[in-house]
C-alpha positions as CSV (number, residue, x, y, z in Angstrom):
1,X,0.0,-0.2,0.1
2,X,2.6,2.3,0.9
3,X,5.4,1.1,-1.6
4,X,6.9,3.2,-4.0
5,X,4.7,4.3,-6.9
6,X,5.9,4.1,-10.5
7,X,6.4,7.1,-12.4
8,X,6.1,11.1,-11.6
9,X,6.8,12.3,-8.4
10,X,4.4,9.7,-6.7
11,X,6.1,7.6,-3.7
12,X,5.3,5.8,-0.5
13,X,4.9,7.6,2.7
14,X,7.4,6.0,4.7
15,X,9.9,8.7,4.2
16,X,7.6,11.6,4.6
17,X,6.6,10.1,8.0
18,X,10.0,9.5,9.0
19,X,11.1,13.1,8.2
20,X,8.0,14.6,10.1
21,X,8.8,12.3,13.0
22,X,12.1,14.0,13.3
23,X,10.6,17.5,13.3
24,X,8.0,16.7,15.7
25,X,10.6,15.3,17.9
26,X,12.6,18.1,17.7
27,X,9.8,20.8,18.3
28,X,8.7,19.0,21.5
29,X,12.2,19.1,22.7
30,X,12.4,22.6,22.1
31,X,9.6,23.5,24.5
32,X,11.4,22.4,27.8
33,X,14.4,24.7,26.8
34,X,12.2,27.7,27.1
35,X,11.6,27.0,30.8
36,X,14.4,29.1,32.3
37,X,15.7,28.5,35.8
38,X,15.2,31.6,38.0
39,X,18.2,33.4,39.1
40,X,17.9,34.3,42.6
41,X,19.4,36.7,44.9
42,X,21.3,35.6,48.2
43,X,18.7,34.5,50.5
44,X,15.8,34.2,48.2
45,X,13.7,31.0,48.2
46,X,14.2,28.7,45.7
47,X,10.8,26.9,45.6
48,X,9.2,29.7,45.4
49,X,11.0,31.0,42.4
50,X,10.3,27.3,41.0
51,X,6.7,27.7,41.5
52,X,6.6,31.3,40.0
53,X,7.4,29.4,36.9
54,X,3.7,28.0,36.6
55,X,3.0,29.8,33.5
56,X,5.9,28.3,31.8
57,X,4.8,25.0,33.1
58,X,1.4,25.6,31.8
59,X,2.5,26.2,28.5
60,X,4.9,23.6,28.1
61,X,2.4,21.1,29.2
62,X,-0.4,22.2,26.8
63,X,2.0,22.5,23.8
64,X,3.7,19.2,24.6
65,X,0.4,17.4,24.5
66,X,-0.7,19.3,21.6
67,X,2.1,18.3,19.3
68,X,2.0,14.8,20.5
69,X,-1.6,14.7,19.6
70,X,-0.6,16.1,16.1
71,X,2.3,13.2,15.9
72,X,-0.3,10.6,16.5
73,X,-3.0,11.9,14.3
74,X,-0.2,12.5,11.5
75,X,0.4,8.7,11.8
76,X,-3.4,8.2,12.0
77,X,-4.0,9.7,8.6
78,X,-1.0,8.7,6.8
79,X,-2.2,5.2,7.1
80,X,-5.1,6.3,4.9
81,X,-2.9,7.5,2.5
82,X,-1.6,5.0,-0.4
83,X,1.0,7.5,-1.5
84,X,2.3,10.9,-1.7
85,X,3.4,13.7,-4.3
86,X,5.1,16.8,-4.6
87,X,2.0,19.1,-3.5
88,X,1.4,16.9,-0.6
89,X,5.0,17.1,0.6
90,X,4.9,21.0,0.3
91,X,1.7,20.9,2.3
92,X,3.5,18.6,4.7
93,X,6.5,20.9,5.2
94,X,4.0,24.0,5.6
95,X,2.3,22.2,8.3
96,X,5.4,21.1,10.2
97,X,6.9,24.7,9.8
98,X,3.9,25.7,12.2
99,X,4.5,23.0,14.4
100,X,8.1,23.9,14.8
101,X,7.1,27.6,15.5
102,X,4.9,26.7,18.4
103,X,7.9,26.7,20.8
104,X,8.0,30.7,20.3
105,X,4.5,31.3,21.3
106,X,4.6,29.1,24.1
107,X,7.6,31.0,25.6
108,X,5.9,34.3,25.2
109,X,2.7,32.7,27.0
110,X,4.9,31.7,29.6
111,X,6.6,35.1,30.1
112,X,3.6,37.4,29.9
113,X,0.8,35.5,31.1
114,X,0.9,37.4,34.4
115,X,1.7,40.7,32.9
116,X,-1.6,42.8,33.2
117,X,-0.3,45.0,30.2
118,X,0.4,42.2,27.7
119,X,-1.4,38.9,28.9
120,X,-4.0,39.4,26.2
121,X,-1.4,39.9,23.7
122,X,0.4,36.8,24.9
123,X,-2.8,34.7,25.0
124,X,-3.6,35.9,21.3
125,X,-0.3,34.8,20.0
126,X,-0.4,31.7,21.5
127,X,-4.1,30.7,20.2
128,X,-3.0,31.9,16.9
129,X,0.3,29.3,17.1
130,X,-2.3,26.8,17.5
131,X,-4.5,28.0,14.8
132,X,-2.0,28.1,12.2
133,X,-1.1,24.3,12.2
134,X,-4.8,23.4,12.4
135,X,-5.3,25.5,9.1
136,X,-2.5,23.9,7.2
137,X,-3.4,20.4,8.5
138,X,-6.8,21.0,7.1
139,X,-5.5,22.0,3.6
140,X,-3.5,19.1,3.6
141,X,-6.2,16.7,4.5
142,X,-8.4,18.6,1.9
143,X,-6.0,18.1,-1.0
144,X,-5.5,14.4,-0.3
145,X,-9.1,13.4,0.1
146,X,-10.1,15.6,-2.9
147,X,-11.6,13.0,-5.4
148,X,-9.7,10.1,-3.5
149,X,-6.6,11.9,-5.0
150,X,-4.3,10.5,-2.2
151,X,-6.3,8.4,0.4
152,X,-7.3,4.8,-0.2
153,X,-10.3,4.5,-2.5
154,X,-11.9,1.8,-0.6
155,X,-12.4,4.1,2.4
156,X,-16.1,5.1,2.8
157,X,-17.2,8.6,1.6
158,X,-19.1,9.4,4.8
159,X,-16.2,8.5,6.9
160,X,-14.1,10.9,4.7
161,X,-16.9,13.6,5.0
162,X,-16.9,13.0,8.9
163,X,-13.1,13.7,9.0
164,X,-13.3,16.6,6.8
165,X,-16.0,18.2,9.1
166,X,-14.2,17.5,12.2
167,X,-10.7,19.5,10.8
168,X,-12.9,22.1,9.7
169,X,-14.5,22.5,13.3
170,X,-11.2,22.4,14.4
171,X,-10.1,25.6,12.4
172,X,-13.4,27.4,13.3
173,X,-12.9,26.8,17.0
174,X,-9.2,28.1,17.1
175,X,-10.2,31.0,15.1
176,X,-12.9,31.5,17.9
177,X,-10.3,31.2,20.5
178,X,-8.2,34.0,18.9
179,X,-11.1,36.4,18.6
180,X,-12.3,35.7,22.2
181,X,-8.6,35.8,23.6
182,X,-8.8,39.7,22.4
183,X,-12.0,40.1,24.5
184,X,-10.9,37.9,27.7
185,X,-7.5,36.1,27.4
186,X,-8.8,33.6,30.1
187,X,-11.7,32.3,27.9
188,X,-9.6,32.1,24.9
189,X,-7.0,29.9,26.7
190,X,-10.1,27.8,28.0
191,X,-11.0,26.8,24.5
192,X,-7.4,25.9,23.6
193,X,-7.4,23.6,26.6
194,X,-11.0,22.1,25.9
195,X,-9.8,21.3,22.4
196,X,-6.5,19.4,23.6
197,X,-8.5,17.5,26.1
198,X,-10.9,16.7,23.5
199,X,-8.6,15.5,21.0
200,X,-7.0,13.4,23.8
201,X,-9.9,11.0,22.8
202,X,-8.9,8.0,20.5
203,X,-9.7,9.1,16.5
204,X,-12.5,7.0,15.1
205,X,-11.6,3.8,13.5
206,X,-11.4,3.9,9.6
207,X,-14.6,2.8,7.8
208,X,-14.0,0.7,4.6
209,X,-17.1,0.2,1.9
210,X,-15.3,-1.0,-1.1
211,X,-14.1,-4.4,-0.4
212,X,-11.4,-3.9,2.0
213,X,-11.6,-4.9,5.9
214,X,-11.0,-2.3,8.4
């Protein structure tokens, strides 16, 4: 199913998955490097200084889980693909660009979440950082599933529509989180946390309708 395809730029998906795994691993590692050990004055309480870093811990855990979910779902949808081509490779690179970018808004959130003058901006930038990979994920899926261009032709059409609606819904909710963050950063972050918890649920099992068992 995922073997090399003769002619043109069409190939199996193993290489693109391996490259993507490397980017996921780097991005998820960079997150912890953004948590800085506090430099305390003589006599200061180290435990209090570490506890005061809770916004950085919050951003780290949320982004770690989100990248982990994307990694798991990346393997999930690539199991539905029979091949890859130049266009899908580029769309996947665009998606990975925003995955690799996520440590930056995570650091901004950890640094300025408690700053009254900048916490709204920090939360909005973070919500935007989650929106961008969701948008590119949707674009990648729409390209792959359009007219069974990349996906397995044995997959059920209603199952493909369900995935499409799910990914469109994700973009809509992250867009809402960006907009809401401008009004009340707590609600914007609440939407982001809620979506992350929702995505921890196991994905739906693929449904086939053209002579192939799931």
